[in-house]
C-alpha positions in Angstrom: 18.8 0.7 85.3 17.8 -1.1 82.2 20.0 -1.3 79.1 17.8 -3.6 77.0 20.9 -5.6 76.1 19.1 -8.8 75.1 17.4 -6.9 72.3 20.6 -5.7 70.7 20.2 -8.6 68.2 16.7 -7.4 67.3 17.8 -4.0 66.0 17.2 -3.5 62.3 19.2 -1.3 59.9 15.9 0.5 58.9 15.8 1.9 62.5 19.1 3.7 62.3 17.5 7.1 61.6 15.7 6.7 65.0 18.9 6.4 67.0 20.6 9.4 68.7 24.1 10.5 69.6 26.0 8.3 67.1 23.9 5.2 67.4 22.5 5.2 70.9 19.1 3.7 71.5 19.6 0.5 69.4 18.7 -1.8 72.2 15.4 -0.3 73.1 14.5 0.1 69.4 15.4 -3.6 69.1 12.9 -4.3 71.8 10.1 -2.5 69.8 11.1 -4.5 66.7 11.1 -7.7 68.7 7.5 -7.1 69.9 6.4 -6.1 66.4 7.9 -9.3 65.0 5.8 -11.4 67.3 2.6 -9.7 66.1 2.2 -7.4 69.1 0.7 -4.1 68.2 0.7 -2.2 71.5 2.8 -1.6 74.5 2.4 0.4 77.7 5.0 2.4 79.6 5.3 4.8 82.5 6.3 8.4 81.8 6.6 9.3 85.5 7.9 6.8 88.0 9.5 9.3 90.4 9.2 8.0 94.0 7.5 4.9 92.6 8.7 1.3 92.1 11.9 2.2 90.3 11.9 6.0 90.4 14.0 6.4 87.3 11.5 7.6 84.6 10.5 11.3 84.4 10.4 14.1 81.8 11.5 16.8 84.3 15.0 18.2 85.0 16.6 17.1 88.2 18.1 20.0 90.2 21.2 17.8 91.1 21.9 14.2 90.2 23.5 13.2 93.5 20.7 14.9 95.4 18.2 13.1 93.2 19.8 9.7 94.0 19.9 10.4 97.7 16.4 11.7 98.0 15.0 8.8 95.8 16.1 6.4 98.5 13.6 7.9 100.8 10.9 8.5 98.1 11.4 12.3 98.3 13.0 13.0 95.0 10.0 15.0 93.6 10.0 17.1 96.7 13.7 17.6 97.1 15.5 17.2 93.8 13.3 18.1 90.8 12.4 21.2 88.9 8.6 21.1 88.8 8.3 23.5 85.8 11.3 22.6 83.7 11.6 19.6 81.3 14.6 17.7 80.0 14.2 18.4 76.3 17.1 16.1 75.3 15.5 13.2 77.0 12.1 13.9 75.6 13.6 14.1 72.1 15.0 10.6 72.7 11.6 9.3 73.9 10.1 10.8 70.7 12.6 8.8 68.6 11.3 5.6 70.2 7.6 6.6 69.7 8.3 7.6 66.1 9.8 4.2 65.3 7.1 2.4 67.1 4.6 4.1 64.9 6.3 2.8 61.8 5.6 -0.6 63.3 1.9 0.0 63.8 2.2 0.2 67.5 -0.5 1.6 69.8 1.2 3.8 72.5 -0.3 3.3 76.0 0.9 6.3 78.1 0.6 5.4 81.8 1.1 8.8 83.2 1.5 7.8 86.9 1.6 4.7 89.1 0.0 3.8 92.4 3.0 4.9 94.5 3.2 8.3 93.0 -0.3 9.0 91.7 -0.8 11.7 94.3 2.6 13.3 93.9 1.2 16.2 92.0 -1.9 16.5 94.3 -4.2 14.0 96.0 -7.4 16.0 95.9 -7.0 18.8 93.5 -5.8 19.4 89.9 -2.6 21.3 90.6 -0.6 23.5 88.2 2.2 20.8 88.3 -0.2 18.2 87.0 -1.6 20.5 84.4 1.9 21.4 83.1 2.9 17.8 83.0 0.0 16.8 80.8 0.4 19.9 78.7 4.0 18.9 77.9 3.0 15.3 77.0 0.2 16.3 74.8 2.2 19.0 73.0 5.1 16.7 72.3 3.4 13.3 71.7 -0.3 13.9 71.2 -0.1 13.8 67.4 0.8 10.1 67.2 -1.7 8.1 65.3 -2.8 5.6 68.0 -2.5 6.2 71.7 -4.3 6.6 75.0 -3.8 8.7 78.1 -4.1 6.6 81.2 -4.4 8.8 84.2 -2.6 6.4 86.5 -1.9 2.8 87.1 -3.7 1.7 90.3 -4.7 5.2 91.2 -5.4 6.4 94.7 -6.2 10.1 94.0 -9.7 11.4 94.7 -12.6 11.1 92.3 -12.5 14.8 91.8 -8.9 14.7 90.6 -9.8 12.0 88.1 -12.7 13.9 86.7 -10.9 17.3 86.5 -7.8 15.7 84.9 -9.9 13.9 82.3 -11.7 17.2 81.5 -8.4 19.1 81.3 -7.0 16.6 78.8 -10.1 16.4 76.6 -10.2 20.2 76.4 -6.5 20.6 75.7 -5.8 17.6 73.4 -6.7 18.7 69.8 -6.6 15.1 68.7 -9.2 13.9 71.3 -7.3 10.7 72.0 -8.7 8.0 74.2 -8.6 8.8 78.0 -8.8 6.0 80.5 -8.4 5.2 84.2 -6.8 2.1 85.7 -7.5 0.8 89.3 -7.0 -2.1 91.5 -9.2 -5.2 90.6 -12.6 -5.6 92.2 -11.4 -8.4 94.4 -8.6 -6.3 95.9 -9.2 -5.8 99.6 -9.9 -2.1 100.4 -7.2 -0.6 102.5 -9.3 1.3 105.2 -6.2 2.8 106.8 -5.2 4.5 103.5 -8.9 5.1 102.6 -8.2 3.8 99.2 -11.3 4.0 97.0 -12.2 0.8 95.3 -12.8 -0.3 91.7 -16.6 -0.1 91.8 -16.5 3.3 93.5 -14.4 4.8 90.8 -16.1 3.4 87.7 -19.7 3.7 89.0 -19.0 7.4 89.5 -17.1 7.9 86.2 -19.1 5.9 83.7 -21.2 7.7 81.0 -21.5 11.5 81.1 -20.3 11.7 84.7 -16.7 12.2 83.4 -14.8 12.9 80.2 -13.2 9.4 80.3 -13.8 7.5 77.1 -13.1 4.1 78.5 -11.5 2.0 81.3 -8.2 0.2 81.7 -9.2 -2.9 83.7 -6.8 -4.7 86.0 -8.5 -8.0 86.7 -7.9 -11.6 87.9 -8.2 -14.0 85.0 -11.6 -15.4 86.0 -13.1 -11.9 86.4 -12.2 -10.7 82.9 -15.1 -11.8 80.8 -17.9 -10.8 83.2 -16.3 -7.5 84.2 -15.5 -6.3 80.6 -19.0 -7.2 79.6 -20.5 -5.5 82.6 -18.8 -2.1 81.9 -19.5 -2.2 78.2 -23.2 -2.8 78.9 -23.4 -0.2 81.7 -21.7 2.4 79.6 -23.8 1.7 76.6 -26.9 2.1 78.7 -25.8 5.7 79.6 -25.7 6.7 75.9 -21.9 7.0 76.0 -20.3 3.6 75.3 -16.8 3.1 76.8 -13.9 1.4 75.0 -12.8 -1.3 77.5 -9.4 -3.1 77.6 -7.9 -5.7 80.0 -4.5 -4.2 80.6 -3.2 -6.4 83.5 -4.2 -9.8 84.6 -3.4 -12.2 87.4 -1.5 -11.7 90.6 1.5 -9.4 91.0 3.8 -12.4 91.1 2.5 -14.3 88.0 0.3 -12.7 85.4 1.0 -14.4 82.1 3.6 -17.1 82.1 6.3 -17.3 79.4 6.9 -20.3 77.1 7.6 -23.3 79.3 10.6 -24.2 77.2 12.5 -21.2 78.4 15.6 -22.3 80.3 15.0 -19.9 83.2 11.4 -20.9 83.6 11.2 -24.7 83.6 9.5 -26.2 86.6 9.3 -22.9 88.5 5.9 -21.5 87.6 3.0 -23.5 86.1 2.4 -22.8 82.4 -0.9 -20.9 82.2 -1.0 -20.5 78.4 -4.3 -22.2 77.9 -6.0 -20.3 80.7 -4.7 -17.0 79.3 -5.9 -17.8 75.8 -9.3 -18.8 77.1 -10.0 -16.4 80.0 -7.9 -13.4 79.0 -7.7 -13.1 75.3 -11.0 -14.7 74.2 -12.7 -13.6 77.5 -12.1 -10.0 76.5 -13.0 -10.3 72.9 -16.1 -12.3 73.5 -17.3 -9.6 75.9 -16.7 -7.0 73.1 -13.5 -5.6 74.6 -11.0 -3.7 72.5 -8.0 -5.9 73.4 -5.5 -7.0 76.0 -2.0 -6.1 77.2 -0.2 -8.9 78.9 1.4 -8.5 82.3 4.2 -11.1 83.0 4.5 -10.6 86.7 7.4 -10.0 89.1 8.4 -13.6 89.5 8.6 -14.3 85.8 10.4 -11.0 85.1 13.1 -11.8 87.7 13.7 -15.2 86.3 14.4 -14.1 82.7 
């Protein structure tokens, strides 16, 4: 669904060894080079979006492509069209090319292993064999990279038990003991009682310190919440004797997180420029609370305009 065509011009000759099949992959490698050229040293990505927002990212083998497309329309592709215990080694080798190149650029790799819509696909309330095998494959193939974290899910809705057991499974299996975090809805998000969605405080209050094997938190927050919330969890975790590493990994509303340069031709007059607010409340708000850093979320509206 995405060919990264605008970044064809950002491809550098030094990246040629990281292409595949006679030069494929130049555009996405160009995107990595573009980010690096702007001084960005991290990016996040989904490794499993089946039955989620776009449904097109997954390491597994599909049983049949036409069946996958048909079942994806009803968010049933995992159930109806995927091998749960077989992986697409060609595709994973291509992913590895991108990660290898990113590492030469000093990039931190933020693995978001599920998203809200599919976080319970491999089990809502228990650590299933499917979930174990999925993490085992990711760790075996990509765990050696120099800088990364395993994020158990964007906006998770699985039970607390699954979060704890998954974090323990990863920490016991991963020989490199990489950073393990959990992302949730922001504290101001209204709890969906019908879906019985646990909220932000419920998760982190029951995971902080030695209650879990998490080593930090991936905080999704509205801009004005960032400084006090990052500071709060750093201090609470330190008080337990097991300090967490805290990042702000998404900010603002779904529509507009961080605005782009107001000089952009597709942007002018459509969304207020929030550059000053982001610099003050997001970047410095995180750093002055002793946070590790930020990853910027540009929002649905901005993304559709560009």
